[in-house]
C-alpha positions as CSV (number, residue, x, y, z in Angstrom):
1,M,49.9,-80.4,-78.4
2,R,49.3,-77.2,-80.4
3,I,50.5,-73.7,-79.6
4,T,48.6,-71.1,-81.7
5,A,50.5,-68.3,-83.4
6,R,49.1,-65.1,-85.0
7,S,51.0,-65.5,-88.2
8,R,53.5,-67.6,-90.1
9,R,56.3,-65.3,-89.2
10,Q,55.5,-65.5,-85.5
11,A,55.3,-69.3,-85.7
12,L,58.8,-69.4,-87.4
13,D,60.2,-67.1,-84.8
14,W,58.8,-69.2,-82.0
15,S,60.2,-72.3,-83.5
16,L,63.7,-70.8,-83.4
17,V,63.1,-69.9,-79.7
18,L,62.1,-73.4,-78.9
19,A,65.0,-74.9,-80.9
20,S,67.4,-72.8,-78.9
21,Q,66.0,-74.4,-75.7
22,G,66.3,-77.9,-77.1
23,I,62.6,-78.4,-77.6
24,E,61.5,-80.2,-80.7
25,C,58.5,-78.7,-82.6
26,T,56.8,-78.7,-85.9
27,V,55.4,-75.6,-87.6
28,A,51.7,-76.3,-88.4
29,A,49.9,-74.6,-91.3
30,P,46.6,-72.9,-90.7
31,E,43.7,-75.3,-90.0
32,P,40.3,-73.5,-89.8
33,P,39.3,-72.2,-87.4
34,E,42.8,-72.1,-86.0
35,G,45.7,-70.2,-87.6
36,W,49.4,-71.0,-87.7
37,G,50.9,-72.8,-84.8
38,L,53.5,-75.1,-83.4
39,I,53.1,-78.8,-82.5
40,V,55.1,-80.0,-79.5
41,S,54.9,-83.1,-77.4
42,S,52.7,-83.1,-74.3
43,V,55.8,-83.6,-72.2
44,D,57.5,-80.5,-73.6
45,Y,54.4,-78.4,-73.7
46,P,54.8,-76.7,-70.2
47,K,58.5,-75.9,-70.9
48,A,57.7,-74.6,-74.3
49,S,54.9,-72.4,-73.0
50,E,57.2,-71.0,-70.3
51,A,60.0,-70.3,-72.9
52,L,57.6,-68.4,-75.2
53,Q,56.2,-66.4,-72.4
54,M,59.6,-65.3,-71.3
55,Y,60.5,-64.5,-75.0
56,Q,57.4,-62.3,-75.4
57,A,58.0,-60.5,-72.1
58,E,61.6,-59.6,-73.1
59,N,60.4,-58.5,-76.6
60,R,57.4,-56.3,-75.8
61,H,56.9,-53.8,-78.6
62,W,57.7,-50.2,-77.9
63,Q,56.0,-48.1,-80.5
64,W,58.6,-45.3,-80.3
65,R,61.4,-47.5,-81.5
66,R,61.8,-47.5,-85.3
67,Q,64.3,-49.2,-87.5
68,L,66.5,-46.9,-89.6
69,F,68.6,-47.5,-92.7
70,K,69.8,-51.1,-91.9
71,P,68.6,-54.0,-89.8
72,G,69.6,-53.6,-86.1
73,L,70.0,-49.8,-86.3
74,L,67.1,-48.4,-84.2
75,F,66.1,-44.8,-83.3
76,D,64.0,-44.3,-80.2
77,W,61.7,-41.3,-80.7
78,A,61.1,-41.2,-76.9
79,S,64.2,-39.0,-76.9
80,V,61.8,-36.2,-78.0
81,A,60.6,-36.2,-74.3
82,W,64.2,-35.3,-73.2
83,A,64.4,-32.5,-75.7
84,G,61.0,-31.2,-74.4
85,L,62.3,-31.2,-70.8
86,V,65.4,-29.3,-71.8
87,I,63.3,-26.7,-73.5
88,F,60.9,-26.6,-70.6
89,F,63.7,-26.0,-68.1
90,F,65.3,-23.3,-70.2
91,F,62.1,-21.2,-70.3
92,L,61.4,-21.9,-66.7
93,S,64.9,-20.6,-65.8
94,E,64.3,-17.5,-68.0
95,S,61.2,-16.7,-66.0
96,R,62.8,-17.5,-62.7
97,P,66.4,-16.3,-62.6
98,G,67.1,-17.8,-59.2
99,L,66.7,-21.3,-60.7
100,T,70.0,-21.0,-62.6
101,A,71.9,-20.0,-59.5
102,A,70.3,-22.8,-57.5
103,G,71.0,-25.5,-60.1
104,R,74.3,-24.8,-61.9
105,V,77.6,-26.4,-61.0
106,D,79.1,-24.1,-58.4
107,A,82.4,-25.6,-57.4
108,Y,82.4,-23.9,-54.0
109,S,78.9,-25.1,-53.2
110,V,79.5,-28.7,-54.5
111,W,82.6,-29.1,-52.4
112,R,80.4,-28.0,-49.4
113,G,78.1,-30.9,-50.0
114,E,75.6,-29.8,-52.7
115,W,76.1,-32.9,-54.8
116,W,72.7,-32.4,-56.6
117,R,74.2,-29.6,-58.7
118,M,76.0,-32.3,-60.8
119,F,72.6,-33.4,-62.1
120,T,70.5,-30.2,-62.1
121,A,73.1,-28.4,-64.2
122,V,72.5,-30.8,-67.0
123,W,69.0,-29.2,-67.5
124,L,70.2,-25.6,-67.5
125,H,71.6,-23.4,-70.3
126,G,73.0,-19.9,-70.5
127,D,71.1,-18.7,-73.6
128,V,68.8,-19.9,-76.3
129,G,71.7,-20.6,-78.7
130,H,73.4,-22.8,-76.1
131,M,70.1,-24.7,-75.5
132,A,69.3,-25.0,-79.2
133,A,72.8,-26.4,-80.0
134,N,72.5,-29.1,-77.4
135,V,69.0,-30.1,-78.2
136,S,69.6,-30.2,-82.0
137,L,72.6,-32.4,-81.6
138,G,71.5,-34.3,-78.5
139,F,68.1,-35.4,-79.8
140,P,69.4,-37.6,-82.6
141,L,72.4,-38.9,-80.7
142,L,70.2,-39.8,-77.6
143,G,67.6,-41.4,-79.9
144,L,70.3,-43.7,-81.3
145,T,71.7,-44.4,-77.8
146,M,68.2,-45.4,-76.5
147,G,67.6,-47.5,-79.6
148,R,70.8,-49.4,-79.0
149,Y,70.7,-49.8,-75.2
150,G,67.0,-49.6,-74.5
151,T,64.7,-46.7,-73.7
152,G,65.3,-46.6,-70.0
153,A,68.8,-48.0,-69.9
154,G,70.0,-45.7,-72.7
155,L,68.5,-42.6,-71.2
156,M,69.8,-43.4,-67.7
157,A,73.3,-44.1,-69.1
158,A,73.3,-40.9,-71.1
159,Y,72.1,-38.9,-68.1
160,L,75.0,-40.3,-66.0
161,T,77.5,-39.2,-68.6
162,G,76.2,-35.7,-68.1
163,A,76.8,-35.9,-64.4
164,G,80.1,-37.6,-65.1
165,G,81.2,-34.7,-67.3
166,N,80.3,-32.2,-64.6
167,L,82.3,-34.2,-62.0
168,F,85.3,-34.3,-64.4
169,D,84.9,-30.5,-64.9
170,L,84.8,-30.1,-61.1
171,L,87.9,-32.1,-60.4
172,F,90.1,-30.5,-63.1
173,S,88.9,-26.9,-63.0
174,P,89.5,-24.0,-60.5
175,R,87.4,-23.8,-57.3
176,T,85.7,-20.8,-58.8
177,L,84.1,-22.9,-61.5
178,L,80.5,-22.0,-62.6
179,S,79.1,-24.2,-65.4
180,L,75.8,-25.5,-66.8
181,G,74.5,-27.3,-69.9
182,A,73.8,-30.7,-71.4
183,S,76.9,-30.7,-73.6
184,G,78.6,-33.3,-71.4
185,M,75.6,-35.6,-71.8
186,V,75.6,-35.0,-75.6
187,M,79.3,-35.9,-75.7
188,G,78.5,-38.9,-73.5
189,T,76.1,-40.3,-76.1
190,L,79.0,-40.2,-78.6
191,G,81.0,-42.4,-76.2
192,L,78.2,-44.8,-75.7
193,L,77.6,-45.2,-79.4
194,A,81.4,-45.5,-80.1
195,V,81.7,-48.7,-78.1
196,Q,78.4,-50.4,-79.0
197,S,80.2,-53.0,-81.2
198,V,82.2,-54.5,-78.3
199,P,80.1,-57.7,-78.2
200,L,80.9,-58.4,-81.9
201,W,84.6,-58.5,-81.1
202,R,84.0,-61.1,-78.4
203,R,82.0,-63.3,-80.7
204,N,84.3,-62.8,-83.7
205,P,87.8,-61.5,-83.4
206,H,87.9,-60.8,-87.1
207,V,85.6,-57.7,-86.6
208,R,88.3,-55.9,-84.6
209,A,88.8,-53.5,-87.5
210,Y,85.2,-52.5,-87.4
211,L,85.3,-51.9,-83.6
212,I,88.4,-49.8,-83.9
213,S,87.0,-47.8,-86.7
214,A,83.8,-47.1,-84.7
215,I,85.8,-45.9,-81.7
216,V,88.0,-43.7,-83.9
217,A,84.9,-42.3,-85.7
218,G,83.4,-41.5,-82.3
219,M,86.6,-39.8,-81.2
220,M,86.8,-37.8,-84.4
221,L,83.2,-36.6,-83.9
222,F,84.1,-35.7,-80.3
223,V,87.1,-33.6,-81.5
224,F,85.0,-31.9,-84.2
225,L,81.9,-31.2,-82.0
226,G,83.4,-31.1,-78.5
227,L,86.5,-29.0,-78.9
228,S,85.0,-26.0,-80.6
229,P,86.4,-22.6,-79.4
230,G,84.6,-21.4,-76.3
231,T,83.3,-24.8,-75.2
232,D,83.8,-26.4,-71.8
233,F,86.6,-28.9,-72.7
234,M,86.7,-30.6,-69.3
235,A,82.9,-31.3,-69.2
236,H,82.9,-32.5,-72.8
237,A,85.9,-34.8,-72.3
238,G,84.5,-36.1,-69.0
239,G,81.1,-36.9,-70.6
240,F,82.8,-38.7,-73.5
241,L,85.1,-40.8,-71.3
242,T,82.1,-41.6,-69.0
243,G,80.2,-42.7,-72.1
244,L,83.0,-45.0,-73.2
245,F,83.2,-46.5,-69.8
246,L,79.4,-47.1,-69.4
247,G,79.2,-48.3,-73.0
248,G,81.9,-50.9,-72.3
249,L,79.9,-52.2,-69.4
250,L,76.5,-52.2,-71.1
251,A,77.2,-53.2,-74.7
252,P,78.1,-56.9,-73.8
253,V,74.8,-57.4,-71.8
254,P,72.7,-59.7,-73.9
255,R,69.3,-58.4,-75.1
256,L,69.6,-55.3,-72.9
257,A,67.3,-53.2,-75.1
258,Q,64.6,-55.8,-75.0
259,N,64.7,-56.3,-71.2
260,F,61.5,-54.7,-70.0
261,R,62.3,-54.9,-66.3
262,V,65.8,-53.4,-66.6
263,N,64.5,-50.5,-68.8
264,F,61.5,-49.8,-66.6
265,T,63.8,-49.8,-63.5
266,A,66.3,-47.5,-65.2
267,G,63.5,-45.2,-66.3
268,I,62.3,-44.9,-62.7
269,L,65.8,-44.2,-61.6
270,F,66.1,-41.5,-64.2
271,L,63.0,-39.8,-62.8
272,V,64.3,-40.0,-59.3
273,L,67.7,-38.6,-60.2
274,T,65.9,-35.7,-62.0
275,L,63.3,-34.9,-59.4
276,W,65.3,-35.5,-56.2
277,P,68.2,-33.2,-57.1
278,W,65.8,-30.4,-58.1
279,W,63.9,-30.9,-54.8
280,N,67.2,-30.4,-53.0
281,A,68.0,-27.4,-55.1
282,F,64.7,-25.7,-54.2
283,Q,65.1,-26.6,-50.6
284,H,68.5,-24.9,-50.4
285,R,67.8,-22.0,-52.7
286,G,67.3,-19.6,-49.9
């Protein structure tokens, strides 16, 4: 039986998919009015159709994802939405001064149960220079993170590193701590990117040198960018370490970036962990 493909390339890709499932097939050249296709036995046809449907579902095209300088290196332009939200919250907090007091990390308030400040503080900045620095650095790093781990999964993981940086800051700083900013999240993306080659080590022990060099490069960037005078060292270190931890968990997951369900669920969770903390902040502002 014949399975029609849109092009020769798609037919060849599908033949590899079927071969991986142990299904024999033959690539069929165009025969008007039909185009390229695959020929499979009537017995294997149901299994082949199911395998191709699953393959297409896991590889739905996301138009914001673009390949960069070499195959496999993707940049997700959806990170521009994150940059837009950071800028939006900055100007909103400038027009409503009470927003900063309600959303920043206040150690005394957090220890009294206002957990949401760990998330809301990621969206706040002290001045335009602070905001511009985090956006200009965070935008490309987050785009690479989302390109590697998936639009939803990468964004959610990076957001959690921001909260992790704030938690780290809270645990190792005085009870009088007041902090805000997305720098912990920015450093977290460095951690996520530094360990992205972990699966290569598992498949081929000979690439250990590349993995070590990637982690060392990430650490050097962290030292260069995260330890500048006047920066919040604890938040930066916490974000970076959280990124290393989450990256170590996510990097080995096969085809994570192409898993639509996982990325969709992670995207919804990101929205919940953005809106719900702010709802709590507004409720307790008075």
